[in-house]
N, C-alpha and C positions, 0 to 999 in steps of 0.2 A: 221845392225843398229836396235836398239831395239825400240818398240812402246809402248805408254802408255796404260793402260788397258781401255777398252771401258766403256763410261758413262751409267749407268742403265737407261732404257726407262721409268719407272714410279718412282714417288716420293714415299718415304716410307708412310705407312699408320699411321695417327695421333694415339697418345695413347687414351685410354678410357677417362683418366682425361680431356684431351683437348676437347673431344667431349662432355663431360658432361658440361663442362664451356660453350661451344658454345650453347648448347641447352638452357640453363639458360638465357644467354644474349638474344637469340632470343625471348624467353617468355617475358622477361621484356620489351623489345622494342615493342612487340605486345601490352601488356597491356597499356604501355604508349601511343601508338598509338591511341587505341580504347578510352582511357580517353580523349586524345586530340580532337578526332573526336567528342565525346559526349559534350565536353565543347563548341566546336564550333557551333554545333547544337543548344544548348541552347541559346547561346549568338545571334545566328541568328533568332531563333524564338522570343526572347524578342525584339530584334530590329524591326523585322516586326510588332509585337504587338503594340509597342510603336508608331511606325509611323502611325499605323492606328488609335489609340487613339488620336494622335496629329492632324491627319486630320479631324477626325470626331468631336473632341471636346468632353470634358466630359459630362457625362450624366447629364442633369439639375436635381437638387435636390428641392423637395418642402419643402418649410420651415414648421416646425412644427406650427400648428395653435394653438393659446392659447386656454386653455380650456374655453369654452363659458359658461355664465350662462344660464341655461334652461329658455326659455321663460315661464313665469307663465301662467298656463292654466285656471286660474279662479281668480276672484276678491280677494278671500281669500288668495291665493298663492301670488298675487302680493302685498297684504297688509303685508304678512310675510316677503316677500323679501325687503321690506323698513325698517325693524327693525333688530337690533343686540341683542334685548333681547332674551336669550335663553328660558326665561320662558313665552314668548308672545304665546297667543292663539288667532287665528282667528275665530270669532263667526259669523256664517251665520245664516240668518233668513228665515223661509219657513212658508207658510200658505196661506189660501184663500185670494187674493187680497192684499197680503203683499209684497210690493217691498222695501227692505231696503239693503243699503250697508252693507257689513260686517264690524265688528269692533274688535279692540284688546282688549283682557282682559289678566290679568296676572295669570297664573296658580299658585295655592296655595293661592290666595288672594280672597277676596269677589268680586263677580260680581259688577261692578258699572256702572251706567248709561245706563242700558238695556232700550231700546226704549219702549214707550207704545204707539202703533199706534191708530189711531182713524179713524172712517169712520161714517157718518151719519146713524142713524137708528140701530147701532149696540153698543155692550159693549165688549170690548176686554176682553177676558178670560185668558190671560196670556201666559207664555212661558213653553213649557215642553219638556222632553226628547225625546219623539217620537210623531210621528203623531197620533198614536192610543191614546196616553195619552191626546193629546191635544183635540181630538174629544170628550174624555170621561170627560175632565176636571178633571183629577185625581189630587187630590191636593198634594199627596206625591211625584208626579213626576214633580210638578211644580218647575222651575228655577227662582230665582230672587236674589236679593242682599243679602239675608241671606245665600246663598251656596258659597262655595270656587269653583272657576273655575277649572275644570279638563278636560283635552282634550285627544284625540288620535291623534299621529302625529301632534300636534300643531293646530288642528282645531276641530270644534264641530258645529253641526247645532242644533239650537233650533226651535221648531215647535210652531206657534201661532194658536189661534182659537178665535171664536168669539160666543156671545150669544145674544139674543134678550133683549131688556129693560125689557120685561115681565119676562123672566127667571131670570134676576138679582134681580129684585123686590122679585120674589118668594123665593129666597134664603134666604131673610131676614137677611143678615150679619149685626151683630152689633160688632164692633171692640173694645175690652177692651185694654186700655194703663195702664199697671201696673206701679205704682210709688213707688219705694223704696228709702230709704235715707241711714241711717248707718245701721251696722250690729255689732252684739255681739256673743261671744262664751258662754256667761252666759245664761243658760235655764231660769233663774229667771229674766232676763233683766238687764238693767242699771238703777242705782239709781240717777236720775238727771231730771231736768226739761224737757229733750228732749227724756225721756223715750220711748214715743209711736213712735219716729222715728227708734229706734233700732230694726231692725228685727233680731230674734234669727237665727243663721247660720244654724242650724238644720232644722228649718222650710223652710228656703230659699231653702237648698238642696232638700228637699221634693217637694217645689214649681217647681223648675227647672227640676226635674227628671220627675214630671208629665207631664209637657209641652213637654219634649222630647220624653218620652215613648208614649204620646198620639199623637205624630206626628202633633202638631198644626202647622199651616202655619204662618210664621213670616213675615209681609208685612213691606216694605221699606217705608220710609216717601213720596218719590215720588208716590208710589202706593197708599198710604193712601189719597194723594192729589187727584189723579185721581178718587179714589172710591168715595170721597165726591162729585166730580163733576158729578158722575153718569156714567163715561166713562171706568171704569175698574171693573171687578169683583173681589171679594175677598172671598175666601171660608169662609163659617160660623165657621168653627173651627180655629180661628186665634187669635193671641195676640201679642201685642207689649210690650217688657220689657224695662223699663227705670230705671236709678238711677239719684237722683239729688246730685249735689256738688262734686261729685268724692271725696269724703271722704276716708282717709287712710284705714278706715275699708272695704270700697267698694273695694279698690285696693288689700288689703291683703287677705280678706276672700271671697268675692263674685266673683271676676273676675275669680279666678280658677275654680269656680263652673260653670259658663257659658260657660267657654272655654272647660271644660270636657265635658259638655253636647252639645256643638257645638250650642249655641243659640245666634242668633244675639240680642245684647242688645245696647241701646243708654245710653252713660253717658253724662248728662247735665252738663258742665264744666264751672266754674267761671274763666275765662281766666286771669284775674289779679292775681289769686292764683296758677293756673296750666297751663303751657305752654307744658308740655311733650307730646310726641306722645301716641297714643292708646296703653294700656297696653296688648292688645289681639287682634288676627286677627278677632275675632267675636264681639269686642266692637268698635262701632263708637262714636266719640265725637262730640257733637252739644252743642249750646250755652245756657248758663245759664246767659248770659251777661258778660261784662267785669268788669265794676265797679258799677252796679246797685243793687248788692246784699247787698244793704246798706238801712237802714231806713233813711227817709227824716226827716223834721222838725216835721210832723204830725204823726211820728211814722210808716207810711206806706213807702213801697217800693219806690226807686227812679222812678221806671216805672211809677208811678202815680204821680210823684212830677216834673220831668223834663218835658222839652219841647219836641215836637215831633222831632226836630232836634237834640236836645241832645241825645235822645233815639237812633236815627238812627245812629248818630256818634259812640255811644257806641258799638251798634252792628255791625257796620262795622269793627271796631277794632277787636271785638270777632272773627267775621268771617274770618279776615284775619290771625289770629293765627290758627284757627281750619281748614282753607281751606274749609268750607262749610257754607251754609246759611239754607235752608230749614225750619228749625223749631227753635223756641226758647222757653225755659221753663221760664215762669214769676217767678222771685224770690217772695217768700211768697204767689205766686198765685195772686198778685196784678196786675190788669189791668183795663184800661178804654179807652174811645174813644181816647185819645191822645196817649195812650200806642198803640193802633192798628195803628194809623196814622203813629207813629215812626217806628213801625215794617214793614209796607208796604213801607215806604220811604227807608228803608235799603235793601229792596229786598227780605225779608223773605216771605215764602209762608204761614207758619202756626205759630200759638202760643199756647203753652199749659198751661192750667190752673191747679188748684188744686180742681176744681168742679167736683162732682161725676157724673159718667155717662159713656155713650158708644158712639162711633163715628159711625155715619150712614150717607148715602148719604143725602147731604144737610147741615150737620153739619157746624156751623161757624168755619171756619178755623182759624180765630184768637181767638177762645176761645174753645180749644179742652178739653173735660172732660177726668178724669182720674179714674182708681180704686186704690185708695191709699191703701198700704199695711202697717200695723202698727204692733208694737210689739204684740206678742201673735195670730196673724192671722195664723191658722194651715193650713194644707193641705185641709181639709174639707171646710174651709171659702174660700180658692181659688177655689175650685171645684164649690162651690155655686156662685161665681161671673163670672167664665170664662167657666165652663163645664168640 
């Protein structure tokens, strides 16, 4: 009987191709396993972190506080904090025995309403740029309503000083009020019955240049009022410049001259003729009455023909248009006791005449004298009158 051949004891060895495929498969499986393990670790960590945050709760956040307005550190800063005017300037005041609240002024405009303090037995000597100037009464450093307000960081401090009544009297100040009317470009003057009123513009330019170059002090009307009372010192080298009527020649020819020289000038306006605002930062407008620049039945001005109540009513109307009282220029220079009564009733402090003279302490406030400037008055004539 024949038997089958014996079965081999070992399986045949796989081929090289098979082995290579197996190794690739093992490597892929290993990479996938590692990726799976890493993913599970990340998920686990996130789960644990989230649970911890949920348990502890989110960190409290501090709400952003609104930007707080800094608390003003001085009265001047408090004053500025209350205005939206970008040109506002807070003016503070210092000096021996002076305790005044700061006040707002407008940069680029004339100072207005600067206080004039008073104390028994003393004469106020004005406001100055520095304490040293205040102590020396330096006239060129004195600050008043003839100057444009100019500040640093919207603030400025003015320094005041005092003198004795004896010092004030020794100064011997006499204030001239110059009175101009119309102007002409003709050196030979105008040929009409008002010829004397027309100052040649070349002479006027020389007059104003002399005042500017000579650094004359230009008092304001409230300063003149206090000077008359003997409570304010005004430097001896002072002058007040005025024009009557606000004639067109004044506006066209003279206003540019005072503006160029930066000289405070008062234009006395007849308000039933002109209601326009000031033509220059250096020109203030005051009353030449509203309707009283007319002759009455006797040929004299209405200020000596009307009753005190009529005069007061007219001046009130004029003041409401101009926004100021202080001083009135009498039309034609006519005035009497009734005139003065009406001016006082209207609340005006002073009245300007056409009488020749200078203002000194004690001068009648309702009869201020002037230095009238006529056609042909040269620079030498001006110098002989004001220095």
